[in-house]
C-alpha positions as CSV (number, residue, x, y, z in Angstrom):
1,X,36.6,12.2,-42.8
2,X,35.1,9.4,-40.8
3,X,34.2,6.7,-43.3
4,X,36.7,4.8,-45.6
5,X,36.4,6.1,-49.1
6,X,37.5,3.4,-51.6
7,X,37.7,5.7,-54.6
8,X,38.0,9.3,-53.5
9,X,37.1,12.3,-55.7
10,X,40.3,14.3,-56.1
11,X,40.9,17.7,-57.6
12,X,44.4,17.6,-58.9
13,X,46.4,20.8,-59.3
14,X,49.1,20.2,-62.0
15,X,50.2,23.6,-63.2
16,X,52.9,21.9,-65.3
17,X,51.5,18.8,-67.0
18,X,52.1,17.9,-70.6
19,X,52.5,14.5,-72.3
20,X,54.5,16.0,-75.2
21,X,57.3,17.5,-73.0
22,X,59.8,16.1,-70.7
23,X,61.1,16.8,-67.1
24,X,58.5,18.3,-64.7
25,X,55.6,18.7,-67.2
26,X,55.9,15.0,-68.1
27,X,55.9,14.0,-64.4
28,X,52.9,16.2,-63.8
29,X,51.0,14.6,-66.7
30,X,52.1,11.0,-66.0
31,X,51.3,11.1,-62.3
32,X,48.0,12.9,-62.8
33,X,46.8,10.4,-65.3
34,X,48.0,7.4,-63.3
35,X,46.0,8.6,-60.3
36,X,42.9,8.0,-62.3
37,X,43.5,4.3,-61.7
38,X,42.8,4.8,-58.0
39,X,40.6,7.9,-57.8
40,X,38.0,9.9,-59.6
41,X,40.2,12.8,-60.7
42,X,39.8,16.2,-62.3
43,X,43.0,17.8,-63.4
44,X,43.5,21.6,-63.3
45,X,46.4,22.7,-65.4
46,X,47.8,25.9,-67.0
47,X,46.3,27.0,-70.4
48,X,49.6,26.3,-72.2
49,X,48.9,22.6,-71.8
50,X,45.4,22.6,-73.1
51,X,46.2,21.6,-76.8
52,X,48.3,18.6,-75.7
53,X,45.5,17.5,-73.3
54,X,43.0,17.6,-76.1
55,X,45.4,15.8,-78.5
56,X,45.7,13.1,-75.8
57,X,42.0,12.5,-75.9
58,X,40.9,14.2,-72.7
59,X,37.7,16.1,-72.6
60,X,37.7,19.7,-71.4
61,X,35.5,20.5,-68.4
62,X,35.0,16.7,-67.9
63,X,38.6,15.4,-67.4
64,X,40.4,18.6,-67.0
65,X,40.1,22.4,-66.7
66,X,42.7,24.8,-68.2
67,X,43.3,28.0,-66.2
68,X,44.5,31.0,-68.1
69,X,47.1,32.7,-65.9
70,X,49.2,34.0,-68.7
71,X,48.6,37.7,-67.8
72,X,51.0,37.1,-64.9
73,X,52.9,33.8,-65.9
74,X,54.1,34.9,-69.3
75,X,55.9,38.1,-68.4
76,X,57.5,36.4,-65.4
77,X,58.7,33.6,-67.6
78,X,60.2,36.1,-69.9
79,X,61.8,37.9,-67.0
80,X,63.3,34.7,-65.6
81,X,64.7,33.7,-69.0
82,X,66.2,37.2,-69.5
83,X,67.9,37.2,-66.1
84,X,69.3,33.7,-66.7
85,X,70.4,34.7,-70.2
86,X,69.4,31.3,-71.6
87,X,66.3,29.2,-71.2
88,X,68.5,26.1,-70.6
89,X,70.4,27.7,-67.7
90,X,69.7,29.5,-64.4
91,X,67.2,27.0,-63.0
92,X,67.0,28.8,-59.6
93,X,66.5,32.1,-61.2
94,X,63.6,30.8,-63.4
95,X,62.0,29.0,-60.4
96,X,62.2,32.2,-58.4
97,X,60.4,34.1,-61.2
98,X,57.7,31.3,-61.4
99,X,57.2,31.4,-57.7
100,X,56.1,35.0,-57.9
101,X,53.4,34.2,-60.4
102,X,52.1,30.9,-59.1
103,X,49.8,32.3,-56.3
104,X,47.8,34.0,-59.1
105,X,47.2,30.5,-60.7
106,X,45.8,29.2,-57.4
107,X,43.8,32.3,-57.0
108,X,42.1,31.5,-60.3
109,X,41.6,27.9,-59.3
110,X,39.8,29.0,-56.1
111,X,37.7,31.4,-58.0
112,X,36.5,28.6,-60.2
113,X,36.4,25.6,-57.9
114,X,35.8,27.3,-54.5
115,X,32.0,26.7,-54.6
116,X,32.4,23.0,-55.5
117,X,35.0,22.6,-52.7
118,X,32.7,24.2,-50.2
119,X,29.9,22.0,-51.3
120,X,31.9,18.8,-50.7
121,X,32.2,17.8,-54.4
122,X,35.8,16.7,-53.8
123,X,37.1,14.6,-51.0
124,X,40.6,16.1,-51.2
125,X,42.9,18.4,-53.3
126,X,46.3,17.2,-54.4
127,X,48.9,19.6,-55.7
128,X,51.1,17.4,-58.0
129,X,53.1,20.3,-59.6
130,X,54.9,22.6,-59.1
131,X,57.5,20.1,-57.7
132,X,59.6,22.9,-56.2
133,X,59.1,23.5,-52.5
134,X,59.9,27.1,-53.2
135,X,56.4,27.6,-54.6
136,X,53.9,27.9,-51.8
137,X,50.1,27.2,-52.0
138,X,47.9,30.0,-50.8
139,X,44.9,27.7,-51.4
140,X,46.1,25.6,-48.5
141,X,44.7,28.0,-45.9
142,X,41.4,28.2,-47.7
143,X,41.0,24.5,-47.8
144,X,41.9,24.2,-44.1
145,X,39.2,26.6,-43.2
146,X,36.5,24.6,-45.0
147,X,37.8,21.2,-43.9
148,X,39.0,19.8,-47.3
149,X,42.2,17.7,-46.9
150,X,45.2,18.9,-48.9
151,X,48.1,16.8,-50.2
152,X,51.2,18.4,-51.6
153,X,53.9,16.7,-53.7
154,X,56.1,15.0,-54.5
155,X,58.2,18.1,-53.8
156,X,61.9,18.1,-54.4
157,X,64.7,20.6,-54.4
158,X,67.2,22.3,-52.1
159,X,70.1,20.2,-53.2
160,X,73.2,22.4,-52.4
161,X,76.0,22.7,-54.9
162,X,78.8,20.3,-53.9
163,X,82.1,21.9,-52.9
164,X,84.6,22.1,-55.6
165,X,82.2,23.0,-58.4
166,X,82.0,26.8,-58.0
167,X,83.0,27.3,-61.6
168,X,80.2,25.0,-62.8
169,X,77.8,27.0,-60.6
170,X,78.8,30.2,-62.3
171,X,78.6,28.7,-65.8
172,X,75.1,27.5,-64.9
173,X,74.3,31.1,-63.8
174,X,73.1,29.7,-60.5
175,X,74.3,32.7,-58.4
176,X,70.8,33.0,-56.9
177,X,71.0,29.5,-55.4
178,X,73.1,31.1,-52.6
179,X,70.0,33.0,-51.5
180,X,67.6,30.1,-52.0
181,X,66.8,29.8,-48.2
182,X,65.0,33.2,-48.5
183,X,62.0,31.3,-49.9
184,X,61.2,30.3,-46.3
185,X,60.0,33.8,-45.7
186,X,57.4,33.7,-48.5
187,X,53.8,34.2,-47.6
188,X,51.9,30.9,-47.5
189,X,54.8,28.7,-46.4
190,X,53.4,27.9,-43.0
191,X,50.0,27.0,-44.3
192,X,51.5,24.9,-47.1
193,X,53.6,23.0,-44.6
194,X,50.4,22.3,-42.6
195,X,49.1,20.2,-45.5
196,X,47.6,16.9,-44.5
197,X,50.3,15.0,-46.3
198,X,53.7,16.2,-47.7
199,X,55.1,13.9,-50.3
200,X,58.9,14.6,-50.2
201,X,61.0,13.6,-53.2
202,X,64.5,13.3,-51.5
203,X,66.2,13.1,-48.2
204,X,67.8,16.5,-48.9
205,X,64.3,18.0,-49.2
206,X,63.1,16.1,-46.1
207,X,65.9,17.8,-44.1
208,X,64.4,21.1,-45.2
209,X,61.0,20.3,-43.7
210,X,60.8,21.7,-40.2
211,X,60.6,19.0,-37.5
212,X,57.1,20.1,-36.5
213,X,55.7,19.0,-39.8
214,X,57.6,15.8,-40.5
215,X,54.9,13.6,-38.9
216,X,53.0,14.3,-42.1
217,X,55.9,14.0,-44.5
218,X,56.4,10.8,-46.5
219,X,59.5,10.0,-48.6
220,X,58.5,9.5,-52.3
221,X,60.8,10.2,-55.2
222,X,58.9,12.0,-57.9
223,X,60.0,10.1,-60.9
224,X,58.7,6.9,-62.4
225,X,58.6,5.2,-65.8
226,X,55.9,4.2,-68.2
227,X,56.5,0.6,-69.3
228,X,54.9,1.3,-72.6
229,X,57.5,3.9,-73.4
230,X,60.5,1.9,-72.1
231,X,59.7,-1.6,-73.1
232,X,63.0,-2.9,-74.5
233,X,65.8,-4.7,-72.6
234,X,69.5,-4.1,-73.3
235,X,71.4,-7.2,-74.5
236,X,74.6,-7.8,-72.5
237,X,75.7,-10.7,-74.7
238,X,78.3,-8.8,-76.7
239,X,80.0,-7.4,-73.6
240,X,80.0,-10.8,-71.9
241,X,81.7,-12.2,-75.0
242,X,84.5,-9.7,-74.7
243,X,83.1,-6.7,-76.5
244,X,83.6,-3.1,-75.3
245,X,81.7,-1.5,-72.4
246,X,79.0,0.6,-74.0
247,X,78.1,3.6,-71.9
248,X,75.1,5.9,-72.4
249,X,74.7,9.5,-71.2
250,X,71.2,11.1,-71.4
251,X,70.7,14.7,-70.4
252,X,71.1,18.3,-71.2
253,X,74.6,19.3,-72.2
254,X,75.2,21.7,-69.4
255,X,78.1,21.9,-66.9
256,X,76.6,20.2,-63.9
257,X,75.5,17.1,-65.9
258,X,79.1,16.1,-66.3
259,X,79.3,14.8,-69.9
260,X,82.8,16.3,-70.1
261,X,83.9,14.5,-67.0
262,X,82.6,11.2,-68.5
263,X,84.7,11.6,-71.6
264,X,87.8,12.6,-69.6
265,X,87.3,9.6,-67.2
266,X,86.7,7.2,-70.1
267,X,89.6,8.4,-72.3
268,X,92.0,5.5,-71.7
269,X,89.4,2.9,-72.4
270,X,88.2,4.9,-75.5
271,X,91.7,5.1,-76.8
272,X,92.1,1.3,-76.5
273,X,88.7,0.5,-78.1
274,X,87.5,-1.0,-74.8
275,X,84.6,1.5,-74.4
276,X,82.1,3.3,-76.5
277,X,79.8,6.1,-75.4
278,X,76.5,7.4,-76.8
279,X,75.6,10.9,-75.6
280,X,71.9,11.8,-76.1
281,X,71.0,15.4,-75.5
282,X,71.7,19.0,-76.6
283,X,72.8,22.1,-74.9
284,X,75.4,24.9,-74.8
285,X,78.3,22.5,-74.3
286,X,77.7,20.6,-77.5
287,X,80.6,22.2,-79.5
288,X,83.1,21.8,-76.7
289,X,82.1,18.2,-76.2
290,X,82.5,17.5,-80.0
291,X,86.1,18.9,-79.7
292,X,86.8,16.8,-76.6
293,X,85.4,13.6,-78.3
294,X,87.1,14.2,-81.7
295,X,90.3,12.1,-80.9
296,X,88.1,9.0,-80.3
297,X,86.3,9.0,-83.7
298,X,83.0,7.1,-83.7
299,X,83.6,5.6,-80.3
300,X,81.9,8.7,-78.9
301,X,78.6,9.4,-80.7
302,X,76.9,12.7,-79.9
303,X,73.3,12.3,-81.1
304,X,71.9,15.7,-80.1
305,X,68.3,16.1,-79.2
306,X,66.3,12.9,-79.6
307,X,62.5,12.6,-79.1
308,X,61.7,11.1,-75.8
309,X,59.9,8.1,-77.3
310,X,63.0,7.3,-79.4
311,X,65.6,7.5,-76.6
312,X,65.3,3.8,-75.8
313,X,66.2,2.9,-79.4
314,X,69.7,4.2,-78.7
315,X,70.0,3.4,-75.0
316,X,69.0,-0.2,-75.3
317,X,72.1,-0.8,-77.5
318,X,74.2,0.1,-74.5
319,X,75.0,-1.8,-71.3
320,X,75.5,1.0,-68.7
321,X,74.1,4.4,-68.0
322,X,77.2,6.5,-67.4
323,X,75.8,9.7,-65.8
324,X,78.1,11.7,-63.5
325,X,75.7,14.6,-62.8
326,X,76.7,16.3,-59.6
327,X,73.4,18.1,-58.8
328,X,70.4,16.0,-59.9
329,X,67.2,16.6,-57.9
330,X,65.2,13.6,-59.2
331,X,67.1,11.6,-61.8
332,X,64.3,10.4,-64.1
333,X,66.8,9.3,-66.8
334,X,68.4,7.0,-64.2
335,X,65.1,5.1,-63.7
336,X,64.5,5.0,-67.5
337,X,67.9,3.5,-68.1
338,X,67.4,1.0,-65.3
339,X,64.0,0.0,-66.8
340,X,65.9,-0.8,-70.0
341,X,68.3,-3.1,-68.2
342,X,71.2,-0.8,-68.1
343,X,73.5,-0.8,-65.1
344,X,73.4,2.7,-63.6
345,X,76.8,4.4,-62.9
346,X,76.0,7.6,-61.1
347,X,77.6,10.1,-58.7
348,X,76.4,9.2,-55.2
349,X,74.8,12.6,-54.5
350,X,71.2,13.9,-54.3
351,X,68.5,12.1,-56.3
352,X,70.5,9.3,-58.1
353,X,72.0,8.3,-54.8
354,X,68.5,7.4,-53.5
355,X,67.4,5.6,-56.7
356,X,70.5,3.4,-57.1
357,X,71.4,0.9,-54.3
358,X,74.6,-1.1,-54.1
359,X,73.0,-4.2,-55.5
360,X,71.4,-2.4,-58.4
361,X,74.3,-0.2,-59.6
362,X,77.4,1.8,-58.9
363,X,77.7,5.1,-57.0
364,X,80.9,7.2,-57.5
365,X,81.6,9.1,-54.2
366,X,81.0,12.8,-54.4
367,X,84.1,14.9,-54.4
368,X,85.7,17.7,-56.5
369,X,86.1,17.4,-60.2
370,X,89.5,15.7,-60.2
371,X,88.3,13.1,-57.6
372,X,85.2,12.3,-59.5
373,X,87.0,11.8,-62.8
374,X,89.6,9.6,-61.1
375,X,87.0,7.5,-59.3
376,X,84.8,7.2,-62.3
377,X,87.8,6.2,-64.5
378,X,88.7,3.4,-62.1
379,X,85.1,2.2,-62.0
380,X,84.7,2.2,-65.7
381,X,87.9,0.2,-66.0
382,X,86.4,-2.3,-63.5
383,X,83.2,-2.6,-65.4
384,X,85.1,-3.2,-68.7
385,X,87.0,-6.0,-66.9
386,X,83.9,-7.5,-65.3
387,X,80.9,-7.4,-67.7
388,X,79.2,-10.2,-65.7
389,X,78.9,-7.9,-62.7
390,X,77.5,-5.1,-64.9
391,X,74.9,-7.5,-66.3
392,X,73.9,-8.8,-62.8
393,X,73.4,-5.3,-61.4
394,X,71.5,-4.3,-64.5
395,X,69.0,-7.1,-64.0
396,X,68.5,-6.2,-60.3
397,X,68.1,-2.5,-61.4
398,X,65.4,-3.5,-63.9
399,X,63.5,-5.5,-61.3
400,X,63.8,-2.6,-58.8
401,X,62.1,-0.2,-61.2
402,X,59.4,-2.7,-62.2
403,X,58.4,-3.2,-58.5
404,X,58.7,0.3,-57.2
405,X,58.9,2.9,-59.9
406,X,56.2,2.6,-62.5
407,X,53.5,5.2,-62.6
408,X,50.9,2.5,-61.8
409,X,53.0,1.5,-58.7
410,X,53.2,5.1,-57.7
411,X,49.4,5.6,-58.0
412,X,48.9,2.6,-55.7
413,X,51.3,4.1,-53.3
414,X,49.6,7.4,-53.3
415,X,46.2,5.6,-52.9
416,X,47.5,4.4,-49.5
417,X,48.4,8.0,-48.6
418,X,44.9,9.1,-49.6
419,X,43.5,6.5,-47.3
420,X,45.8,7.6,-44.5
421,X,44.6,11.2,-44.9
422,X,40.9,10.4,-45.2
423,X,40.8,7.5,-42.6
424,X,42.3,8.1,-39.2
425,X,42.5,4.4,-38.6
426,X,45.2,3.6,-41.2
427,X,48.9,3.8,-40.4
428,X,51.3,6.3,-42.1
429,X,52.7,4.6,-45.2
430,X,56.4,3.9,-45.6
431,X,57.5,2.5,-49.0
432,X,61.2,1.9,-48.2
433,X,62.4,3.4,-51.5
434,X,66.0,3.5,-50.3
435,X,66.0,-0.1,-49.1
436,X,69.7,-1.3,-49.6
437,X,68.4,-4.7,-50.6
438,X,68.0,-3.4,-54.1
């Protein structure tokens, strides 16, 4: 493209995009909708999301198109769930199954939109989801042949299991993660990597991008928050006046999230009444966590599953996010808690390590289970003794999210990337997400 395009026409591929779900579908929806602030967008999504799009007020064939790839997607989803044994476990297995069916989805997109793309109706194509770098885009080669720029991402994944957590890996049914590198042999990887821009969600994923393609790779964590959904601010007054440290855990109750490590680390403070914990989420560990928490009575509250728009009602009554997950790709709950004015206390590994800086929270060094529990226990004790430090970091965390990690902010950032792709005169953007200044 030679001329600067102030508001490009963008075909957005968002196979997973749904305002009524969480995790990847909510990211796909939120980012796709936010991009309408800076571009004229048309969203292409999978047929399963159509009812939610319509309930949200979007007009089919005007705002979005639903592609019916269920003939392939549904049996592969069933296969992945069966191999994992539980829809809540075996993430790598389920992603591998999805990767087998995704090319058919893009085949159907090309079948429908190929004529428009050849005719120049769209200035570029942006694949927002899948987030996984395992899932390649056969449409990339076709777009390259007709000269339509292609943007991929944010993509994130490839975080290795930390040493010392082999038993957790087995309990998560993640045996296939040892073979994950085989995805590099999938058809379409080379053409996908040749996209005009690769938005890369983490430094771990960036290291997985071959050096030959990093000149088109830009660091951009995939998560952000909607200020309308997270509009409360935690009150630190009670803690500052000598009340207990109030920790909040938000996430699936599965081994790698570490809710059991949190209770173990906090046990001395819980026993003395110097700490309380709210655990929001459900999963296969619920019963074992109930037994572990029983000696502490109502100082550990297990809320089970809570609707996403109600999470802040519980979290805003806390002062710190206590989230010792040891293998978190993105860490959306970390940003949501920071937006509410909670001080994040995370394990310094993978996604949370990049979202939380030293001024804006605490990062427990990665280690084996015993080391994390010991370090976390010492840190929780420090926080209980120093509520003013917790409140100060929480304020910095909230400001960090407001400036860098709202969906509107992310749409403006991606707008700069679009300009970089479409206009050879602009410099490659760098948003300094991991700036240690907070």
